[in-house]
TORVOTOR-937701 format. One record per residue (C-alpha): residue number from 1; x, y, z. Coordinates in steps of 0.1 Angstrom, whole numbers. Layout:
<recs>
{rec NUM; {X; Y; Z}},
...
</recs>
This chain:
<recs>
{rec 1; {-10; 149; 319}},
{rec 2; {9; 172; 298}},
{rec 3; {-12; 193; 274}},
{rec 4; {-5; 187; 237}},
{rec 5; {9; 215; 218}},
{rec 6; {-13; 233; 192}},
{rec 7; {-18; 219; 157}},
{rec 8; {10; 231; 134}},
{rec 9; {2; 250; 103}},
{rec 10; {-5; 228; 73}},
{rec 11; {23; 223; 49}},
{rec 12; {17; 229; 12}},
{rec 13; {28; 208; -17}},
{rec 14; {56; 217; -41}},
{rec 15; {43; 249; -58}},
{rec 16; {34; 249; -94}},
{rec 17; {59; 276; -101}},
{rec 18; {88; 255; -88}},
{rec 19; {75; 225; -107}},
{rec 20; {73; 244; -140}},
{rec 21; {109; 255; -134}},
{rec 22; {119; 218; -132}},
{rec 23; {99; 209; -163}},
{rec 24; {131; 200; -182}},
{rec 25; {134; 170; -159}},
{rec 26; {98; 160; -156}},
{rec 27; {75; 134; -170}},
{rec 28; {49; 107; -162}},
{rec 29; {58; 72; -153}},
{rec 30; {22; 62; -162}},
{rec 31; {13; 62; -199}},
{rec 32; {-22; 73; -208}},
{rec 33; {-45; 44; -216}},
{rec 34; {-73; 44; -241}},
{rec 35; {-108; 46; -227}},
{rec 36; {-116; 10; -237}},
{rec 37; {-83; -5; -225}},
{rec 38; {-98; -19; -194}},
{rec 39; {-132; -31; -206}},
{rec 40; {-144; -64; -218}},
{rec 41; {-129; -98; -208}},
{rec 42; {-99; -92; -185}},
{rec 43; {-81; -122; -200}},
{rec 44; {-82; -105; -234}},
{rec 45; {-68; -71; -225}},
{rec 46; {-32; -61; -231}},
{rec 47; {-25; -36; -203}},
{rec 48; {8; -17; -202}},
{rec 49; {24; -18; -167}},
{rec 50; {37; 17; -162}},
{rec 51; {54; 7; -128}},
{rec 52; {77; -16; -148}},
{rec 53; {95; 15; -161}},
{rec 54; {99; -1; -195}},
{rec 55; {61; -2; -203}},
{rec 56; {59; -39; -205}},
{rec 57; {25; -56; -211}},
{rec 58; {12; -74; -180}},
{rec 59; {10; -108; -198}},
{rec 60; {45; -105; -211}},
{rec 61; {63; -98; -178}},
{rec 62; {88; -123; -163}},
{rec 63; {71; -121; -129}},
{rec 64; {36; -121; -115}},
{rec 65; {17; -90; -123}},
{rec 66; {-19; -83; -112}},
{rec 67; {-40; -55; -127}},
{rec 68; {-69; -44; -105}},
{rec 69; {-93; -27; -129}},
{rec 70; {-117; 2; -123}},
{rec 71; {-147; -21; -122}},
{rec 72; {-131; -43; -96}},
{rec 73; {-121; -13; -75}},
{rec 74; {-157; 1; -76}},
{rec 75; {-171; -33; -66}},
{rec 76; {-148; -37; -37}},
{rec 77; {-153; 0; -26}},
{rec 78; {-191; -7; -24}},
{rec 79; {-183; -35; 1}},
{rec 80; {-157; -16; 21}},
{rec 81; {-141; 18; 16}},
{rec 82; {-110; 6; 35}},
{rec 83; {-82; 4; 9}},
{rec 84; {-65; -24; 28}},
{rec 85; {-97; -44; 26}},
{rec 86; {-97; -39; -12}},
{rec 87; {-61; -51; -16}},
{rec 88; {-65; -82; 6}},
{rec 89; {-98; -91; -11}},
{rec 90; {-81; -92; -45}},
{rec 91; {-46; -104; -36}},
{rec 92; {-46; -136; -15}},
{rec 93; {-9; -131; -7}},
{rec 94; {-17; -97; 9}},
{rec 95; {-23; -98; 46}},
{rec 96; {-59; -95; 57}},
{rec 97; {-67; -59; 68}},
{rec 98; {-65; -49; 104}},
{rec 99; {-94; -25; 98}},
{rec 100; {-75; 3; 115}},
{rec 101; {-57; 35; 104}},
{rec 102; {-24; 17; 110}},
{rec 103; {-15; -12; 87}},
{rec 104; {17; -24; 103}},
{rec 105; {19; -61; 96}},
{rec 106; {1; -58; 63}},
{rec 107; {26; -74; 38}},
{rec 108; {27; -86; 3}},
{rec 109; {44; -121; -1}},
{rec 110; {56; -116; 35}},
{rec 111; {75; -84; 29}},
{rec 112; {67; -47; 27}},
{rec 113; {54; -35; -6}},
{rec 114; {63; -1; -21}},
{rec 115; {31; 19; -26}},
{rec 116; {30; 45; -53}},
{rec 117; {3; 70; -65}},
{rec 118; {9; 77; -102}},
{rec 119; {45; 67; -97}},
{rec 120; {50; 89; -66}},
{rec 121; {62; 69; -36}},
{rec 122; {37; 69; -7}},
{rec 123; {57; 45; 15}},
{rec 124; {82; 59; 39}},
{rec 125; {108; 32; 40}},
{rec 126; {131; 52; 63}},
{rec 127; {105; 56; 90}},
{rec 128; {76; 32; 83}},
{rec 129; {44; 42; 101}},
{rec 130; {20; 16; 88}},
{rec 131; {-1; 44; 74}},
{rec 132; {11; 40; 37}},
{rec 133; {-22; 24; 25}},
{rec 134; {-42; 55; 36}},
{rec 135; {-29; 84; 16}},
{rec 136; {-56; 85; -11}},
{rec 137; {-93; 78; -14}},
{rec 138; {-97; 48; -38}},
{rec 139; {-127; 65; -54}},
{rec 140; {-101; 86; -72}},
{rec 141; {-84; 55; -87}},
{rec 142; {-87; 41; -122}},
{rec 143; {-66; 10; -118}},
{rec 144; {-39; -6; -96}},
{rec 145; {-8; -23; -109}},
{rec 146; {7; -49; -86}},
{rec 147; {42; -63; -94}},
{rec 148; {47; -92; -69}},
{rec 149; {81; -100; -55}},
{rec 150; {112; -80; -46}},
{rec 151; {123; -55; -72}},
{rec 152; {142; -23; -75}},
{rec 153; {128; -8; -107}},
{rec 154; {111; 20; -87}},
{rec 155; {138; 24; -61}},
{rec 156; {139; 20; -23}},
{rec 157; {114; -1; -4}},
{rec 158; {99; -27; -28}},
{rec 159; {111; -58; -9}},
{rec 160; {77; -74; -12}},
{rec 161; {66; -59; -45}},
{rec 162; {52; -27; -60}},
{rec 163; {16; -14; -58}},
{rec 164; {12; 15; -82}},
{rec 165; {-21; 33; -78}},
{rec 166; {-32; 50; -111}},
{rec 167; {-56; 79; -106}},
{rec 168; {-85; 85; -129}},
{rec 169; {-80; 104; -161}},
{rec 170; {-103; 130; -177}},
{rec 171; {-132; 117; -198}},
{rec 172; {-140; 127; -234}},
{rec 173; {-161; 158; -238}},
{rec 174; {-158; 194; -226}},
{rec 175; {-176; 190; -193}},
{rec 176; {-185; 158; -175}},
{rec 177; {-198; 154; -140}},
{rec 178; {-200; 124; -117}},
{rec 179; {-217; 122; -83}},
{rec 180; {-217; 92; -60}},
{rec 181; {-233; 89; -26}},
{rec 182; {-236; 60; -3}},
{rec 183; {-246; 51; 33}},
{rec 184; {-236; 21; 53}},
{rec 185; {-250; 5; 85}},
{rec 186; {-246; -27; 105}},
{rec 187; {-276; -49; 107}},
{rec 188; {-275; -49; 145}},
{rec 189; {-276; -21; 170}},
{rec 190; {-289; 4; 145}},
{rec 191; {-285; 41; 152}},
{rec 192; {-269; 73; 140}},
{rec 193; {-237; 65; 158}},
{rec 194; {-231; 34; 137}},
{rec 195; {-241; 48; 103}},
{rec 196; {-214; 58; 78}},
{rec 197; {-217; 82; 49}},
{rec 198; {-195; 87; 18}},
{rec 199; {-198; 110; -12}},
{rec 200; {-177; 118; -42}},
{rec 201; {-180; 145; -69}},
{rec 202; {-159; 146; -100}},
{rec 203; {-158; 170; -130}},
{rec 204; {-135; 165; -160}},
{rec 205; {-131; 173; -196}},
{rec 206; {-109; 165; -225}},
{rec 207; {-104; 185; -257}},
{rec 208; {-78; 185; -285}},
{rec 209; {-52; 201; -263}},
{rec 210; {-63; 206; -228}},
{rec 211; {-74; 180; -202}},
{rec 212; {-86; 186; -167}},
{rec 213; {-100; 167; -138}},
{rec 214; {-111; 178; -103}},
{rec 215; {-125; 154; -77}},
{rec 216; {-135; 158; -41}},
{rec 217; {-145; 131; -16}},
{rec 218; {-158; 131; 19}},
{rec 219; {-165; 102; 43}},
{rec 220; {-179; 101; 78}},
{rec 221; {-175; 67; 94}},
{rec 222; {-195; 56; 124}},
{rec 223; {-189; 30; 151}},
{rec 224; {-183; -6; 139}},
{rec 225; {-202; -36; 153}},
{rec 226; {-190; -72; 153}},
{rec 227; {-210; -103; 144}},
{rec 228; {-226; -104; 179}},
{rec 229; {-236; -67; 178}},
{rec 230; {-208; -55; 202}},
{rec 231; {-190; -23; 195}},
{rec 232; {-157; -32; 179}},
{rec 233; {-127; -21; 201}},
{rec 234; {-111; 12; 190}},
{rec 235; {-74; 16; 187}},
{rec 236; {-68; 48; 205}},
{rec 237; {-30; 47; 201}},
{rec 238; {-24; 35; 166}},
{rec 239; {-55; 52; 151}},
{rec 240; {-88; 38; 138}},
{rec 241; {-108; 40; 107}},
{rec 242; {-142; 38; 125}},
{rec 243; {-154; 70; 141}},
{rec 244; {-133; 91; 117}},
{rec 245; {-137; 117; 89}},
{rec 246; {-118; 116; 56}},
{rec 247; {-113; 143; 30}},
{rec 248; {-97; 140; -4}},
{rec 249; {-92; 164; -33}},
{rec 250; {-75; 155; -65}},
{rec 251; {-67; 180; -93}},
{rec 252; {-51; 171; -126}},
{rec 253; {-43; 194; -156}},
{rec 254; {-29; 180; -188}},
{rec 255; {-18; 197; -220}},
{rec 256; {-9; 182; -254}},
{rec 257; {19; 203; -268}},
{rec 258; {15; 184; -300}},
{rec 259; {4; 149; -309}},
{rec 260; {37; 135; -295}},
{rec 261; {43; 156; -264}},
{rec 262; {22; 159; -232}},
{rec 263; {27; 176; -198}},
{rec 264; {6; 170; -167}},
{rec 265; {3; 186; -133}},
{rec 266; {-13; 166; -105}},
{rec 267; {-20; 174; -69}},
{rec 268; {-38; 152; -43}},
{rec 269; {-47; 163; -8}},
{rec 270; {-57; 136; 17}},
{rec 271; {-66; 138; 53}},
{rec 272; {-82; 114; 77}},
{rec 273; {-87; 122; 114}},
{rec 274; {-103; 103; 142}},
{rec 275; {-133; 118; 159}},
{rec 276; {-121; 103; 192}},
{rec 277; {-154; 96; 208}},
{rec 278; {-146; 62; 223}},
{rec 279; {-123; 44; 247}},
{rec 280; {-113; 7; 245}},
{rec 281; {-120; -19; 271}},
{rec 282; {-96; -48; 271}},
{rec 283; {-107; -82; 259}},
{rec 284; {-99; -117; 271}},
{rec 285; {-81; -142; 248}},
{rec 286; {-88; -171; 271}},
{rec 287; {-126; -168; 269}},
{rec 288; {-126; -154; 233}},
{rec 289; {-141; -121; 244}},
{rec 290; {-128; -93; 221}},
{rec 291; {-121; -57; 232}},
{rec 292; {-150; -33; 229}},
{rec 293; {-156; 4; 226}},
{rec 294; {-173; 26; 252}},
{rec 295; {-182; 62; 250}},
{rec 296; {-155; 85; 263}},
{rec 297; {-129; 110; 254}},
{rec 298; {-93; 97; 251}},
{rec 299; {-65; 119; 263}},
{rec 300; {-44; 140; 239}},
{rec 301; {-51; 150; 203}},
{rec 302; {-70; 127; 180}},
{rec 303; {-48; 107; 155}},
{rec 304; {-46; 117; 119}},
{rec 305; {-30; 112; 85}},
{rec 306; {-23; 144; 65}},
{rec 307; {-8; 139; 30}},
{rec 308; {0; 161; 0}},
{rec 309; {12; 144; -32}},
{rec 310; {22; 165; -61}},
{rec 311; {38; 158; -95}},
{rec 312; {47; 173; -128}},
{rec 313; {50; 150; -157}},
{rec 314; {62; 153; -193}},
{rec 315; {63; 127; -221}},
{rec 316; {75; 126; -256}},
{rec 317; {65; 96; -277}},
{rec 318; {90; 102; -305}},
{rec 319; {122; 119; -294}},
{rec 320; {146; 110; -322}},
{rec 321; {128; 77; -324}},
{rec 322; {129; 72; -287}},
{rec 323; {102; 75; -260}},
{rec 324; {110; 99; -231}},
{rec 325; {92; 97; -198}},
{rec 326; {101; 120; -169}},
{rec 327; {86; 132; -136}},
{rec 328; {94; 154; -107}},
{rec 329; {74; 149; -75}},
{rec 330; {69; 159; -39}},
{rec 331; {51; 142; -10}},
{rec 332; {45; 158; 24}},
{rec 333; {34; 133; 51}},
{rec 334; {24; 139; 87}},
{rec 335; {10; 111; 108}},
{rec 336; {-1; 116; 144}},
{rec 337; {-6; 86; 168}},
{rec 338; {-28; 87; 198}},
{rec 339; {-18; 96; 234}},
{rec 340; {-5; 68; 256}},
{rec 341; {10; 65; 290}},
{rec 342; {33; 37; 280}},
{rec 343; {66; 31; 298}},
{rec 344; {84; 44; 267}},
{rec 345; {71; 79; 272}},
{rec 346; {76; 83; 310}},
{rec 347; {100; 109; 323}},
{rec 348; {102; 117; 360}},
{rec 349; {116; 152; 352}},
{rec 350; {83; 161; 334}},
{rec 351; {56; 142; 355}},
{rec 352; {54; 114; 380}},
{rec 353; {61; 81; 364}},
{rec 354; {29; 65; 351}},
{rec 355; {10; 97; 347}},
{rec 356; {26; 112; 316}},
{rec 357; {6; 108; 284}},
{rec 358; {23; 116; 251}},
{rec 359; {19; 108; 215}},
{rec 360; {42; 101; 186}},
{rec 361; {42; 121; 154}},
{rec 362; {60; 112; 122}},
{rec 363; {69; 139; 96}},
{rec 364; {84; 132; 62}},
{rec 365; {91; 153; 32}},
{rec 366; {101; 137; -1}},
{rec 367; {113; 153; -34}},
{rec 368; {125; 134; -63}},
{rec 369; {126; 128; -100}},
{rec 370; {122; 98; -124}},
{rec 371; {135; 100; -159}},
{rec 372; {136; 72; -185}},
{rec 373; {144; 70; -222}},
{rec 374; {134; 39; -243}},
{rec 375; {139; 26; -278}},
{rec 376; {120; -5; -290}},
{rec 377; {132; -12; -326}},
{rec 378; {168; -21; -321}},
{rec 379; {184; -51; -339}},
{rec 380; {156; -54; -364}},
{rec 381; {129; -50; -338}},
{rec 382; {142; -78; -316}},
{rec 383; {156; -56; -288}},
{rec 384; {141; -29; -266}},
{rec 385; {163; -9; -242}},
{rec 386; {152; 15; -215}},
{rec 387; {176; 36; -194}},
{rec 388; {174; 64; -170}},
{rec 389; {180; 79; -136}},
{rec 390; {160; 85; -104}},
{rec 391; {167; 109; -75}},
{rec 392; {152; 110; -41}},
{rec 393; {156; 135; -12}},
{rec 394; {138; 123; 19}},
{rec 395; {139; 143; 51}},
{rec 396; {120; 134; 82}},
{rec 397; {118; 129; 120}},
{rec 398; {96; 115; 147}},
{rec 399; {89; 136; 178}},
{rec 400; {66; 134; 208}},
{rec 401; {37; 158; 200}},
{rec 402; {27; 166; 236}},
{rec 403; {61; 174; 251}},
{rec 404; {82; 183; 220}},
{rec 405; {108; 157; 228}},
{rec 406; {129; 140; 201}},
{rec 407; {118; 104; 196}},
{rec 408; {138; 98; 164}},
{rec 409; {163; 125; 153}},
{rec 410; {160; 142; 119}},
{rec 411; {175; 123; 91}},
{rec 412; {183; 133; 55}},
{rec 413; {184; 106; 29}},
{rec 414; {198; 114; -6}},
{rec 415; {198; 89; -34}},
{rec 416; {209; 88; -71}},
{rec 417; {201; 57; -91}},
{rec 418; {211; 48; -127}},
{rec 419; {194; 19; -144}},
{rec 420; {193; 1; -177}},
{rec 421; {165; -24; -186}},
{rec 422; {164; -45; -217}},
{rec 423; {143; -71; -236}},
{rec 424; {157; -93; -263}},
{rec 425; {140; -119; -284}},
{rec 426; {163; -149; -284}},
{rec 427; {138; -168; -305}},
{rec 428; {103; -159; -317}},
{rec 429; {89; -178; -287}},
{rec 430; {116; -169; -261}},
{rec 431; {123; -134; -247}},
{rec 432; {151; -125; -223}},
{rec 433; {146; -97; -198}},
{rec 434; {176; -83; -179}},
{rec 435; {186; -51; -161}},
{rec 436; {209; -35; -137}},
{rec 437; {204; -6; -113}},
{rec 438; {231; 12; -94}},
{rec 439; {220; 28; -61}},
{rec 440; {243; 55; -46}},
{rec 441; {230; 70; -14}},
{rec 442; {239; 86; 18}},
{rec 443; {221; 90; 51}},
{rec 444; {228; 119; 75}},
{rec 445; {214; 116; 110}},
{rec 446; {216; 144; 136}},
{rec 447; {231; 139; 170}},
{rec 448; {204; 135; 197}},
{rec 449; {196; 122; 232}},
{rec 450; {173; 92; 238}},
{rec 451; {142; 93; 261}},
{rec 452; {144; 87; 298}},
{rec 453; {132; 52; 293}},
{rec 454; {164; 45; 274}},
{rec 455; {186; 63; 300}},
{rec 456; {189; 96; 281}},
{rec 457; {219; 84; 262}},
{rec 458; {236; 109; 240}},
{rec 459; {241; 94; 205}},
{rec 460; {265; 110; 181}},
{rec 461; {251; 117; 146}},
{rec 462; {269; 109; 114}},
{rec 463; {267; 99; 78}},
{rec 464; {263; 65; 63}},
{rec 465; {270; 58; 26}},
{rec 466; {254; 30; 6}},
{rec 467; {264; 17; -28}},
{rec 468; {245; -12; -42}},
{rec 469; {244; -28; -77}},
{rec 470; {211; -46; -82}},
{rec 471; {204; -71; -109}},
{rec 472; {174; -86; -124}},
{rec 473; {169; -112; -152}},
{rec 474; {140; -132; -165}},
{rec 475; {129; -154; -194}},
{rec 476; {94; -157; -209}},
{rec 477; {87; -187; -232}},
{rec 478; {56; -190; -253}},
{rec 479; {55; -226; -268}},
{rec 480; {20; -218; -282}},
{rec 481; {1; -186; -284}},
{rec 482; {-22; -194; -254}},
{rec 483; {6; -204; -230}},
{rec 484; {36; -187; -215}},
{rec 485; {61; -199; -190}},
{rec 486; {83; -174; -171}},
{rec 487; {111; -173; -146}},
{rec 488; {129; -145; -130}},
{rec 489; {155; -134; -105}},
{rec 490; {153; -99; -90}},
{rec 491; {169; -80; -62}},
{rec 492; {152; -54; -40}},
{rec 493; {169; -27; -20}},
{rec 494; {155; -14; 13}},
{rec 495; {165; 4; 44}},
{rec 496; {157; -8; 79}},
{rec 497; {133; 13; 99}},
{rec 498; {159; 37; 114}},
{rec 499; {134; 49; 139}},
{rec 500; {131; 15; 156}},
{rec 501; {169; 13; 157}},
{rec 502; {177; 48; 170}},
{rec 503; {149; 54; 195}},
{rec 504; {158; 23; 216}},
{rec 505; {196; 29; 221}},
{rec 506; {204; 27; 258}},
{rec 507; {242; 22; 257}},
{rec 508; {265; 52; 260}},
{rec 509; {291; 60; 234}},
{rec 510; {271; 50; 204}},
{rec 511; {279; 65; 170}},
{rec 512; {255; 64; 141}},
{rec 513; {282; 58; 115}},
{rec 514; {292; 25; 133}},
{rec 515; {258; 10; 137}},
{rec 516; {255; -24; 119}},
{rec 517; {217; -24; 123}},
{rec 518; {214; 6; 100}},
{rec 519; {229; -14; 71}},
{rec 520; {206; -17; 40}},
{rec 521; {184; -47; 33}},
{rec 522; {191; -66; 1}},
{rec 523; {163; -91; -8}},
{rec 524; {168; -117; -35}},
{rec 525; {137; -130; -51}},
{rec 526; {132; -159; -75}},
{rec 527; {100; -170; -92}},
{rec 528; {88; -196; -117}},
{rec 529; {53; -194; -132}},
{rec 530; {29; -199; -161}},
{rec 531; {0; -181; -177}},
{rec 532; {-26; -198; -198}},
{rec 533; {-51; -178; -218}},
{rec 534; {-72; -203; -237}},
{rec 535; {-108; -199; -247}},
{rec 536; {-129; -191; -216}},
{rec 537; {-100; -199; -193}},
{rec 538; {-73; -177; -178}},
{rec 539; {-50; -194; -154}},
{rec 540; {-19; -181; -135}},
{rec 541; {3; -201; -112}},
{rec 542; {37; -195; -97}},
{rec 543; {61; -206; -70}},
{rec 544; {85; -180; -54}},
{rec 545; {112; -176; -28}},
{rec 546; {128; -145; -14}},
{rec 547; {159; -143; 9}},
{rec 548; {175; -116; 30}},
{rec 549; {208; -124; 46}},
{rec 550; {204; -94; 69}},
{rec 551; {167; -88; 68}},
{rec 552; {142; -73; 93}},
{rec 553; {116; -88; 116}},
{rec 554; {91; -66; 134}},
{rec 555; {86; -76; 171}},
{rec 556; {66; -60; 199}},
{rec 557; {86; -49; 229}},
{rec 558; {69; -32; 259}},
{rec 559; {40; -20; 238}},
{rec 560; {63; -6; 210}},
{rec 561; {71; -22; 178}},
{rec 562; {109; -28; 175}},
{rec 563; {131; -44; 148}},
{rec 564; {153; -75; 147}},
{rec 565; {180; -78; 120}},
{rec 566; {181; -115; 111}},
{rec 567; {184; -138; 81}},
{rec 568; {149; -144; 67}},
{rec 569; {133; -165; 40}},
{rec 570; {98; -163; 25}},
{rec 571; {85; -189; 1}},
{rec 572; {52; -198; -13}},
{rec 573; {28; -207; -40}},
{rec 574; {1; -186; -58}},
{rec 575; {-25; -198; -82}},
{rec 576; {-56; -183; -98}},
{rec 577; {-81; -197; -124}},
{rec 578; {-108; -177; -140}},
{rec 579; {-135; -192; -162}},
{rec 580; {-161; -175; -183}},
{rec 581; {-192; -197; -179}},
{rec 582; {-211; -177; -205}},
{rec 583; {-212; -142; -219}},
{rec 584; {-229; -131; -187}},
{rec 585; {-212; -152; -160}},
{rec 586; {-176; -154; -148}},
{rec 587; {-161; -173; -119}},
{rec 588; {-126; -172; -104}},
{rec 589; {-106; -190; -77}},
{rec 590; {-74; -177; -62}},
{rec 591; {-51; -193; -36}},
{rec 592; {-19; -183; -19}},
{rec 593; {4; -203; 4}},
{rec 594; {31; -184; 23}},
{rec 595; {57; -196; 47}},
{rec 596; {83; -175; 65}},
{rec 597; {113; -185; 86}},
{rec 598; {141; -166; 103}},
{rec 599; {174; -173; 121}},
{rec 600; {166; -167; 157}},
{rec 601; {201; -175; 172}},
{rec 602; {224; -162; 144}},
{rec 603; {239; -196; 137}},
{rec 604; {229; -195; 100}},
{rec 605; {200; -219; 103}},
{rec 606; {164; -208; 96}},
{rec 607; {150; -223; 128}},
{rec 608; {120; -202; 137}},
{rec 609; {87; -193; 120}},
{rec 610; {76; -157; 112}},
{rec 611; {44; -148; 129}},
{rec 612; {13; -129; 118}},
{rec 613; {30; -95; 122}},
{rec 614; {53; -105; 93}},
{rec 615; {35; -129; 70}},
{rec 616; {-1; -135; 57}},
{rec 617; {-21; -166; 64}},
{rec 618; {-28; -192; 36}},
{rec 619; {-59; -179; 19}},
{rec 620; {-85; -190; -7}},
{rec 621; {-107; -164; -25}},
{rec 622; {-136; -174; -48}},
{rec 623; {-157; -149; -68}},
{rec 624; {-187; -150; -92}},
{rec 625; {-198; -121; -112}},
{rec 626; {-229; -121; -134}},
{rec 627; {-251; -99; -156}},
{rec 628; {-289; -104; -156}},
{rec 629; {-308; -89; -185}},
{rec 630; {-284; -61; -192}},
{rec 631; {-294; -38; -163}},
{rec 632; {-288; -59; -132}},
{rec 633; {-253; -72; -122}},
{rec 634; {-243; -92; -92}},
{rec 635; {-210; -101; -75}},
{rec 636; {-203; -126; -48}},
{rec 637; {-170; -133; -31}},
{rec 638; {-159; -157; -4}},
{rec 639; {-126; -156; 14}},
{rec 640; {-112; -183; 36}},
{rec 641; {-81; -178; 58}},
{rec 642; {-68; -212; 69}},
{rec 643; {-59; -222; 104}},
{rec 644; {-22; -216; 112}},
{rec 645; {1; -223; 141}},
{rec 646; {33; -204; 151}},
{rec 647; {62; -209; 175}},
{rec 648; {43; -190; 201}},
{rec 649; {12; -211; 210}},
{rec 650; {-6; -180; 221}},
{rec 651; {-6; -167; 185}},
{rec 652; {-24; -197; 170}},
{rec 653; {-48; -185; 143}},
{rec 654; {-81; -202; 142}},
{rec 655; {-90; -192; 106}},
{rec 656; {-124; -179; 93}},
{rec 657; {-145; -175; 62}},
{rec 658; {-162; -143; 50}},
{rec 659; {-188; -139; 23}},
{rec 660; {-196; -105; 6}},
{rec 661; {-221; -97; -22}},
{rec 662; {-232; -67; -43}},
{rec 663; {-261; -59; -67}},
{rec 664; {-260; -30; -92}},
{rec 665; {-291; -19; -112}},
{rec 666; {-290; 6; -140}},
{rec 667; {-318; 32; -138}},
{rec 668; {-329; 55; -166}},
{rec 669; {-306; 80; -150}},
{rec 670; {-278; 67; -129}},
{rec 671; {-272; 34; -111}},
{rec 672; {-282; 22; -77}},
{rec 673; {-262; -5; -58}},
{rec 674; {-266; -26; -27}},
{rec 675; {-237; -43; -10}},
{rec 676; {-235; -67; 19}},
{rec 677; {-202; -72; 37}},
{rec 678; {-199; -103; 59}},
{rec 679; {-231; -116; 45}},
{rec 680; {-233; -145; 70}},
{rec 681; {-226; -121; 99}},
{rec 682; {-196; -142; 110}},
{rec 683; {-183; -134; 145}},
{rec 684; {-145; -136; 143}},
{rec 685; {-112; -121; 156}},
{rec 686; {-90; -105; 131}},
{rec 687; {-58; -122; 119}},
{rec 688; {-37; -94; 133}},
{rec 689; {-52; -97; 167}},
{rec 690; {-48; -135; 169}},
{rec 691; {-14; -140; 154}},
{rec 692; {6; -107; 154}},
{rec 693; {7; -99; 191}},
{rec 694; {-8; -109; 224}},
{rec 695; {-24; -78; 239}},
{rec 696; {-58; -76; 255}},
{rec 697; {-66; -41; 243}},
{rec 698; {-59; -51; 207}},
{rec 699; {-78; -83; 207}},
{rec 700; {-101; -69; 180}},
{rec 701; {-131; -85; 164}},
{rec 702; {-138; -80; 127}},
{rec 703; {-169; -62; 115}},
{rec 704; {-202; -80; 114}},
{rec 705; {-227; -78; 86}},
{rec 706; {-228; -43; 70}},
{rec 707; {-254; -31; 44}},
{rec 708; {-244; -3; 20}},
{rec 709; {-268; 15; -3}},
{rec 710; {-253; 37; -30}},
{rec 711; {-263; 58; -60}},
{rec 712; {-241; 70; -89}},
{rec 713; {-249; 94; -117}},
{rec 714; {-229; 106; -147}},
{rec 715; {-242; 138; -164}},
</recs>
């Protein structure tokens, strides 16, 4: 086995000095919200969606918008600290979590969402790694805005929707502290090796001019056990959340220049790394025996995610009667995968075939800006216009960490986008939303040579240019105050995973500039829905469809995930109904049905079904939250994923039901909580392992019953 090279020096975020030099361009996408904006009955709150770029209220948008509030985030974090678990527990159209460090196959409405932190893109659409959901500790998060369906308002990558993670803001007062500690353990096979610990400390303050916040978090996760007490199989190659350690530090500094102008600097440093104490033993699909973990040291260097996210933001609430919002940002991402002796990595010039272990590493560096200017009182107050421009400079590569070989050559993506978004009241009850965005981009790829597995083919680099005009339009009709009906058409712009295309070339004489598979993805999405906010009821329902004439489908080939460019269509139905039983009790039911098809033989007909690597199962989620006597609160949720069949009989999904519960009790000082995940200790195989691929080592069981005891104190 070839020894891995030493760990490279850590990169640093865009320095404050450089950021301040760019202040003329900068500003936040996210508007500051009042402290009480997210309290009370969710159905009664008017929440401004900063990810919309035109600061539209969630209940007035022409597409489905979900706001995950701080209370919901804290509740779900008590059940599981896995961010993918949180998203799938709240959004039925989001694929159930794999429970691993890698989230490939976790989609929103059957397509990849663009994940942002305070408007800064975390997704790497040019070289997706599946690690996008693990770039920040959700204990740092105030709310999450989810715009469902393809859109281009935030640029490249939102073919399935946009998930904008808004970090916490400073609290009132000169010096406020918050401490949170918790410990988790399965209810079988108890021991120090299966116990997990998590702690968060936060300090913040807000005065007349200056605001500050600093938060630090640490988590040590132990071994997971399934519903029968077996050690859940570890994913040594893709990376795992269990048997890992996570660090996160968030710093924010804001200053009010006057009562109209504000500037804010934000830096987040996140790192998760496997402890690599276990090896996986393959399972058996025929007998239903899942893969399990046994003690042992895997080869190579343990997998990690290492992320810096930095931004400088400036806003002016009244610039000649207009509202200015601008931001410059930087994200540095490094993701290391585990060592593997797969056929892809073998090279007889380095080591005998079958003996060479190597590991893939993805490195990406993004710089960019977002600037928008809006005016809301045009034509007697009936029209609002927002215009602006975005820039993105994305440089990255994928190499083999152990031997230093090029896996995917360095690429340089440069993008300039201009957009205009408008709202116009055609009638008092009818509002038209429409916009246009012009994407102008070029992609430079270096010349390189493919791996021995692909015949060491020399590929000539080159430049690709893309120019796309993207449209969106929608109508919102309110026949009465409590009811609104909306419909929309929107286009999303994405790039194929260039890594999956370039690394598998095995035909001589290829030129990057002539490759059809590197053409962009244009996704067209239509939706029709309604919202009802009447009395104790809040009801949402919609039907949707999205089409790509030259889309992408992820497929496993010889242990590696590759990409097929095909016509695809996703369609489905979503519905949610919440009812306030009394002042202390509230129940909600949410359902999503998703169907995906693709053209398998390029004859124009959608003749085949997308599998679990590309679409979520049909799901039903029921919740009940209650307050008992003012000090005790409870929450129960049940999730059912329905049985599903695919074209490959081996990928049949049997379905399962999971139940979770939490209890919180306010003490004279602080609050104690108890959470139980998988309350019924259900033994099941994850959706990914059943329906995404057929591989004995990745035939993973889900976690069994887990108890979490936590304590939080504000002082």
